[in-house]
C-alpha positions in Angstrom: 15.8 94.5 74.1 17.5 91.6 75.9 20.0 91.3 73.0 20.9 95.0 73.3 21.5 94.7 77.0 23.7 91.6 76.5 25.8 93.4 73.8 26.2 96.4 76.0 27.5 94.2 78.8 30.0 92.5 76.6 31.4 95.9 75.5 31.8 97.1 79.1 33.5 93.9 80.1 36.0 94.1 77.2 36.8 97.7 78.0 37.6 96.8 81.6 39.9 93.9 80.7 41.8 95.8 78.0 42.8 98.9 80.1 44.7 97.0 82.8 46.5 95.0 80.2 47.8 98.2 78.4 49.0 99.7 81.7 50.8 96.5 82.6 52.6 96.5 79.3 53.7 100.1 79.6 54.8 99.5 83.2 56.9 96.5 82.1 58.6 98.5 79.4 59.4 101.3 81.9 60.9 98.8 84.4 63.0 97.3 81.7 64.4 100.8 80.8 65.1 101.6 84.5 66.9 98.3 85.1 69.7 99.3 82.7 72.7 101.3 84.1 73.3 104.7 82.5 76.8 105.1 81.2 79.1 107.3 79.2 81.6 105.9 76.8 84.9 106.6 75.0 86.8 104.7 72.4 90.1 102.9 72.4 92.5 104.8 70.2 96.1 105.3 69.2 97.7 108.4 70.8 101.0 109.7 72.1 101.6 109.0 75.7 104.5 109.7 78.2 105.0 108.6 81.8 106.8 111.0 84.2 107.7 111.3 87.8 107.4 114.5 89.9 109.8 115.5 92.6 109.7 118.4 95.1 112.4 121.1 94.4 113.7 124.1 96.2 115.5 127.0 94.5 119.0 128.0 95.8 121.9 130.2 94.7 125.1 128.1 94.6 127.5 131.0 94.1 127.5 133.2 97.2 130.2 135.5 98.4 130.7 136.7 101.9 132.1 140.3 102.1 134.3 140.4 105.2 136.0 143.0 107.2 139.7 143.6 106.4 140.5 145.2 109.8 139.3 145.8 113.3 137.1 148.9 113.5 133.7 150.6 113.2 131.4 150.7 110.2 131.3 154.4 109.2 129.1 154.2 106.1 127.2 151.8 104.0 126.9 152.5 100.2 124.0 150.2 99.2 120.5 149.0 100.2 119.5 145.4 100.8 118.6 143.8 97.5 120.6 146.2 95.4 122.7 144.9 92.4 126.4 145.5 92.8 129.4 145.1 90.6 132.9 143.9 91.2 135.1 146.7 92.7 132.2 148.8 93.9 132.7 150.3 97.4 130.2 148.7 99.9 131.4 149.8 103.3 133.6 152.5 104.9 135.4 151.1 107.8 137.0 153.4 110.4 139.9 151.6 112.1 139.9 151.2 115.9 143.0 153.5 116.2 141.4 156.2 114.0 138.2 156.1 116.0 140.2 156.5 119.3 142.2 159.5 118.0 139.2 161.2 116.4 140.0 164.5 114.7 143.5 164.6 116.2 144.6 162.0 113.6 147.4 163.6 111.6 145.8 167.1 111.8 148.7 169.2 110.4 150.7 166.9 108.1 149.0 167.1 104.6 151.5 164.7 103.1 150.0 161.8 105.0 147.0 160.6 103.0 145.9 157.9 105.4 142.6 159.1 107.1 141.9 156.0 109.1 139.0 155.0 106.7 139.2 151.7 104.8 137.0 151.0 101.8 135.6 147.5 101.6 134.7 146.6 98.0 132.7 143.9 96.3 134.7 141.0 94.9 132.1 139.9 92.3 129.0 141.0 90.5 125.6 140.1 91.9 123.1 141.5 94.3 123.0 141.8 98.1 120.8 139.2 99.9 121.7 139.9 103.5 123.5 142.6 105.6 125.0 141.4 108.9 126.1 144.7 110.4 124.9 148.3 110.5 126.5 151.8 110.8 128.3 152.1 114.1 128.8 148.4 114.7 132.2 147.3 115.9 133.6 144.4 113.8 136.7 142.2 114.0 138.9 141.4 111.1 137.3 138.6 109.1 133.8 139.2 110.3 131.1 138.8 107.6 129.5 142.1 106.6 127.1 141.1 103.9 126.3 138.4 101.3 126.4 138.8 97.6 125.0 136.1 95.3 125.3 135.6 91.6 121.8 135.8 90.1 122.8 133.4 87.2 123.8 130.7 89.7 120.2 129.9 90.7 119.4 126.2 90.6 116.6 123.9 91.8 117.7 121.1 94.2 115.8 117.8 94.0 116.2 114.6 96.1 115.9 111.5 93.9 115.0 108.2 95.5 117.6 105.5 94.7 115.0 103.3 93.0 114.3 106.1 90.5 118.0 106.7 89.7 117.7 104.6 86.5 115.3 107.3 85.1 117.5 110.3 86.1 120.6 111.1 84.0 122.8 114.2 83.8 122.0 116.3 80.7 118.4 115.2 80.5 115.7 117.9 80.1 112.8 118.4 82.5 110.0 120.8 83.3 109.9 123.0 86.4 106.4 123.7 87.6 106.1 126.9 89.7 103.5 127.5 92.4 101.8 130.3 90.3 101.2 127.8 87.4 104.2 128.8 85.4 106.3 126.2 83.7 110.0 126.7 82.7 112.4 124.3 81.1 115.4 122.9 83.0 118.4 120.6 82.6 119.9 118.2 85.2 123.5 119.1 85.2 125.1 118.1 88.5 124.6 115.6 91.3 126.1 115.1 94.7 127.6 111.6 95.1 126.4 111.2 98.7 123.2 109.3 99.6 121.1 110.8 102.5 121.1 108.1 105.2 117.6 108.6 106.4 115.6 109.1 103.2 117.9 107.2 100.9 117.8 110.0 98.3 120.5 111.6 96.2 120.7 115.3 95.6 120.6 116.6 92.0 120.8 120.2 90.7 118.5 121.4 87.9 119.7 124.4 85.9 117.2 126.8 84.5 117.3 127.1 80.7 115.8 130.5 80.6 116.5 133.8 82.4 114.0 134.0 85.2 114.1 136.4 88.2 113.2 133.9 90.9 113.9 134.1 94.6 115.8 131.6 96.7 113.9 129.0 98.8 111.1 128.8 96.3 109.3 125.4 96.5 108.3 124.0 93.1 108.0 120.6 91.4 110.3 119.1 88.8 108.7 116.7 86.2 111.1 114.2 84.7 109.9 112.0 81.8 110.6 108.3 82.3 109.4 106.9 78.9 107.6 108.2 75.8 105.5 106.6 73.1 104.7 108.6 69.9 101.7 106.4 69.1 100.3 103.6 71.1 96.9 102.0 71.9 95.5 103.6 75.0 92.3 104.5 76.8 91.2 107.3 79.2 92.4 106.6 82.7 88.8 106.7 84.0 88.0 103.6 81.9 90.5 101.4 83.8 89.3 99.5 86.9 91.3 97.3 89.4 91.0 95.1 92.4 91.9 96.4 95.9 95.5 95.1 95.6 95.8 96.7 92.2 97.1 93.4 90.8 94.4 92.9 88.2 93.0 95.5 85.7 90.1 95.5 83.4 87.8 97.7 81.3 84.1 97.4 80.6 83.6 97.1 76.8 80.2 97.9 75.4 78.6 95.5 72.8 75.6 96.4 70.7 75.2 99.6 72.8 73.4 97.7 75.5 75.7 95.0 77.0 78.8 95.7 79.1 81.5 93.0 79.1 84.5 92.8 81.5 87.7 92.7 79.5 91.0 92.1 81.4 93.9 94.2 80.3 97.7 94.7 80.8 98.8 98.2 81.5 101.8 99.9 80.0 102.7 103.5 80.4 100.4 105.7 82.4 99.9 109.4 83.0 97.3 111.6 84.5 95.0 111.3 81.5 95.6 108.0 79.6 96.7 104.4 80.1 98.6 102.3 77.5 97.0 98.9 76.7 99.3 96.0 76.1 98.3 92.8 74.3 95.4 92.0 72.0 92.5 92.3 74.4 91.2 95.5 72.8 91.5 97.1 69.4 91.2 100.7 68.1 87.6 101.9 68.0 86.3 99.6 70.8 83.8 101.5 73.0 84.6 101.4 76.7 82.8 102.8 79.7 84.3 105.9 81.4 81.4 106.8 83.6 79.1 104.4 85.4 81.6 101.5 85.3 82.5 101.4 89.0 81.1 98.2 90.6 79.4 97.2 87.3 79.1 93.4 87.0 80.1 91.5 83.9 77.4 91.2 81.2 75.3 94.0 82.6 72.7 95.7 80.5 73.4 99.4 80.0 72.2 102.4 78.0 74.4 105.2 76.7 73.7 108.7 77.9 74.1 111.3 75.3 
């Protein structure tokens, strides 16, 4: 009987000692997992990359014609509406001379051989469309007064101001991309520049000609993207993988070793765009895994685990 009680006591004691030990072991494993930083990775790879600059641009018609009065008088009739297309030689205004207006119906009432009626026809001097009208029916105008403005639709350009330090990247004849506010993109060509530097901003004015037929309004604000350099295939990483100091004088990535260890690898940057950064030197090779999420503030030789 005593032996049975003694055996039962040993079993209870062993059971009590073993349970806390198992719990401690599981808790240690759980702490070890939670001490590692969750990350997401990408690989270093060869890919095409191009670096570009973006400049603000404003559309403008460079061929404008002011239709002017050829005599002193009153506007009798207007033969168009604002925004209408017109062609060269088309009658735009009927102008009644000051003398004809003063005489009224008594101007040459009986002599049919005199064909002058006191009405002058003012015609368009070029094809285009009317963008502004400066006088209305009944207005008194002097000789030489501007009556309306006609613009050549094919003369639309985008004007950009290029900082002098970027002038080495901008050349006449080079192609560029015009990004419109509605998300549209149209090709363009730099074809003319003004050889005067703006004193305040130290920028130079360039004209970008549209390479397609687009019906765009004047004073439209857009962006012109000009490519500085291009690489067809170069070693690069996603931009989110690259870290730097506050002064942006030193750059590095966090390379993952054995899926659990993150090592700090200094790099030299080459070309850069909104998505990728070119890697110069031999610090990395194609296929190396680098951290793209969870790398900010991560110390060297940190333990990590990859999130799927």
